[in-house]
N, C-alpha and C positions, 0 to 999 in steps of 0.2 A: 503429428508434429509436436515436439516439446515446446511448451510456452507459445503456442501458435497465436493465442489471443493478444500477445505482445509483439511477436516477431513476424507474423504473416499480415501484410497490408489489408487483405480482405477481412480477416478476423479482427484486426485492430478496429476497422470501421464498425463491426458488430459490437465490440467491447465499448467503443465510444458512444454508440447509440443506446446501449443498455445501461451503462453506468452514468446516470445523471446526478445532478446536485442533490444532496440528501442531508440528513441530520448530522452525519459524521463530518461533512464539509463545514457546516455551521460551527460545530464544536472546534475544529482546528482553526478556523478564522478567529474565533473568540480566544482560543488559547494563545495565538500569536499576538493578539492585542491590536490596539489602534495606533500606538506610537510607531513610527517607521523603524523597522529593524532589518537586519540582514538574515535572510531565511535560506536554509538548505532544504530542499525537498528531494529526499532520496527515494528512488523508485517513482519518479513523477509521472510516468506513463504518458498519456496523451495530454497532460497539462491542465486538466480541469481546475484543480485547486491552485496549481502553480501560477497560472495566468491571473486568476482571481486575486490572489495575494499581491501580485505585482500591481494590479489595478487599484489596490487599496493603498498604494504608496510604499510598499516594502521593496527592498532590494532582494530579488529572489534568484536563486540558482537552482535549476532542475537537473538532477542527475539520474540517468537510467541506462542500463546496458542494451536496451532494445532499440535498434535503429528505426524500425517501422513505427514504433510508438512515438519516438522523438520527431520523426518526420510529420506525423499527424499533429503533434503539439505545435511545431514550428509554423504550421500552415494556418493556425487559428488567429483570429483577431486578437491583438494585444500581446502576441508572442514575442514581438521585438523588444518588449520591456524586460524579458527574462534572459538570463545567461543559461544556455543549454550545454550540458556536458554528457557525451556518451561514455559511460563507464560505471564504476562502482564507488562506494564510499571512499575508497583509497585514492580516488582521483579528485576529491574535493580539496581545495586549497586549505592549508592548516591555519587555525586561529583566525578564521575569516567570517564566522557566523555567530549570531546571537541566539538563534533558534534552529534546531534541526528537526525535521519531520519525517516520519515513515507512515504513510496513510494507506488506506484500501488494503489492509492486511499484508503489506509488503513483508513484514517480519516473518510471516509464515513460509515464505519462499526461501528463507535462509535456514536450511534444514539441519545441516551438521552443526554440532556444538562449536567446533573450531571456526566454521564459517560465520556463525552468529556472533561469537565473541570478537572475531576480526572486524566485523562491520561495526559493532558497538565501540571498539577501540578507535577505529578510523573516524567515527562520528565525534568521539571525545576529542580527538586531535583537531577536528575541523572547527569546533566551537571555541570561543574565547573562555577564559576562566569564569565560572558561574553561568555559562551558556546553558540553554535548556534543550531537552529532547522530549518530544511528544510522539507517541505512536499507538497503534491499535493492533490487536491480535485476538483471535477468538479464544474463549475460555473452553478448554477441552472437557470440562465437566458437563457442558451442555451437549456435547457430541453432535454438533450441528451437521457434520458430514453424513449422518444417518438419513437426513432428508434430501440428500443429493442423489436421488434415485431417478431412473428413467421416467417413472410415472410422476412423482412429486415435483421434480424440477422442470418438467416439460412446459415450455412457454414460447410464445412468438415475440420476436423483437422487431419493431418497425424500423426500417432503414431510411436514410436520407433521400434515397431515390424513389421512395414511395412503395417499394416492395417490403417484404419481411422475410425473416429466417426463423426456422423452428430450432430451438436450442434445448438440449437436455444434458444431464450429467450422470456419471457413474462414479462412485467413490468406494474405496476399499482401505480399511485400516490395516496396514501391513505389519505394524508393531505399535505398542502403546504410544499414542500421540502423533504417529506418522501416518499420513493418508495419501494414497495415490488417487488422483482425480483425472478423469477424462471427460471433456466437454465435446458434445457432438453438435454439428451445425448442418441443418438440412436446408439448402437453398433450392429454389425451383428447378435448377438445372444441374445441381451437383451437391455433393456432401463433403464435409471436412471434419477433422477432429483435432483436438489439442489436449495434451496431457501435461501433468505437473505433479510434483511431490510437495506436500505441505507438512509443516511441523507445528503442532499445537502444544505450546509450553504452559506449564502450570504457573500460578502466581509465584510459588516458591522458586521455581527455575528462573523466572524472569528477574526476580529480586536478586538472586544470587549472581546471575550473569552481569547485571548492571553494576553491582557492587565490585565485582572483579575487574571491571573495565573502566572504573573511575567515575561512576555516576551514583548520586544519592537520590533515592526515590522520593518524590514529592506527593504523588497520589497514584492509586490504582482504582479506577472506577469500573463498574460492571455494565455501563452503557452510556449513551450520549446525553442523558439527562443527569449524569453524575451520580447514578445509583451506586450503592455499595457493591464491591466485587462479590461475585457469586449470585447476583440478582440482575434484573434489568434485561439488557439486550443480548446476553450471552457473550459479551465482549470483555476483554481487558483493555481499558483505555489508560495508558500509562504516561505519567509525567515525571521527569527527573532533571537534575541539574548537575553540571560538571563540578567535581571536587578536586 
């Protein structure tokens, strides 16, 4: 199944159990700041960060195309404080936000150049003049997908019902910076899989696409401790503002 970890309710439960609060969430909370602002969380998934930001007094809108992920988000404590929209960046109301976020490598799922620029343009319309954009995507120079092999990626995920599921991945670079990934899930009584295509853009590509869509880059870090790009966690952590 394509994007099963977001679209299949069973795999959404696994995703939610596996993807717990981590250093990236701390970074985004700090980036948003303490003063109450209007936040757009594009690709909000099951709402881990979205609900946390609302709990800190921000007015938060979570947007995601996956109905199963949004259903899981809406069922969580604190979800009523968030405005949830099933859709894409184009469905966000214009000039309504001070900060836009794309977390958990959402940017990598916008594979085509036109698709990526369309999303950046829609986010630019969604924020007020001077509004900010913060997102993360992996640095292709680190070639992190080479560790997504059946042996290296194999691990057990404890589930809320007390059981667990065995998860592993396979990844193939189909062209420079474009990777086809399949995740396998082995439950005690059945097996499932989920596939996706991801795009790993270089820093130069990110900067160029942001400039073309009305954003001025404020920073590009290499990790969650604000390391220089090309070092750190193998990430590009990017901040920009609308011009």
